[in-house]
C-alpha positions as semicolon CSV with decimal commas, in nm:
position;residue;x (nm);y (nm);z (nm)
1;X;-2,965;1,827;-6,811
2;X;-3,152;2,152;-6,757
3;X;-3,363;2,083;-7,066
4;X;-3,473;1,750;-6,918
5;X;-3,563;1,916;-6,587
6;X;-3,736;2,223;-6,728
7;X;-3,938;2,062;-7,005
8;X;-4,019;1,736;-6,829
9;X;-4,056;1,552;-7,158
10;X;-4,012;1,179;-7,154
11;X;-4,009;0,942;-6,861
12;X;-4,069;1,052;-6,504
13;X;-3,782;0,822;-6,403
14;X;-3,547;1,010;-6,637
15;X;-3,665;1,342;-6,494
16;X;-3,609;1,231;-6,134
17;X;-3,264;1,088;-6,204
18;X;-3,164;1,408;-6,384
19;X;-3,292;1,610;-6,089
20;X;-3,082;1,405;-5,845
21;X;-2,765;1,442;-6,052
22;X;-2,818;1,814;-6,108
23;X;-2,881;1,887;-5,739
24;X;-2,569;1,693;-5,649
25;X;-2,364;1,884;-5,906
26;X;-2,488;2,208;-5,749
27;X;-2,345;2,098;-5,416
28;X;-2,664;2,004;-5,232
29;X;-2,601;1,754;-4,950
30;X;-2,721;1,396;-5,000
31;X;-2,970;1,418;-4,711
32;X;-3,133;1,729;-4,858
33;X;-3,156;1,570;-5,206
34;X;-3,324;1,267;-5,048
35;X;-3,572;1,496;-4,875
36;X;-3,649;1,698;-5,189
37;X;-3,686;1,394;-5,418
38;X;-3,866;1,172;-5,163
39;X;-3,619;0,888;-5,208
40;X;-3,338;0,719;-5,019
41;X;-2,977;0,830;-5,008
42;X;-2,875;0,488;-5,144
43;X;-3,085;0,535;-5,457
44;X;-2,935;0,881;-5,509
45;X;-2,581;0,745;-5,471
46;X;-2,661;0,478;-5,729
47;X;-2,801;0,735;-5,974
48;X;-2,497;0,960;-5,936
49;X;-2,252;0,669;-5,963
50;X;-2,429;0,539;-6,274
51;X;-2,426;0,887;-6,429
52;X;-2,054;0,924;-6,362
53;X;-1,993;0,584;-6,522
54;X;-2,237;0,585;-6,817
55;X;-2,325;0,952;-6,869
56;X;-2,667;1,054;-7,002
57;X;-2,749;0,694;-7,102
58;X;-2,785;0,613;-6,733
59;X;-3,078;0,855;-6,697
60;X;-3,307;0,651;-6,921
61;X;-3,478;0,351;-6,758
62;X;-3,396;0,008;-6,898
63;X;-3,681;-0,217;-6,795
């Protein structure tokens, strides 16, 4: 997870989803994560739920 965040290689979507999950794991409140990532709390909840269900596969976009 930290490698994805620090190196920023790959998709921007993957980077943002990893950032959301990592901030949540560090105990940051949902409202603060939404503020930092410029997204809605619903989208963050979805990203975290998907990560808990599917693991790292959920970070990669499937268009």
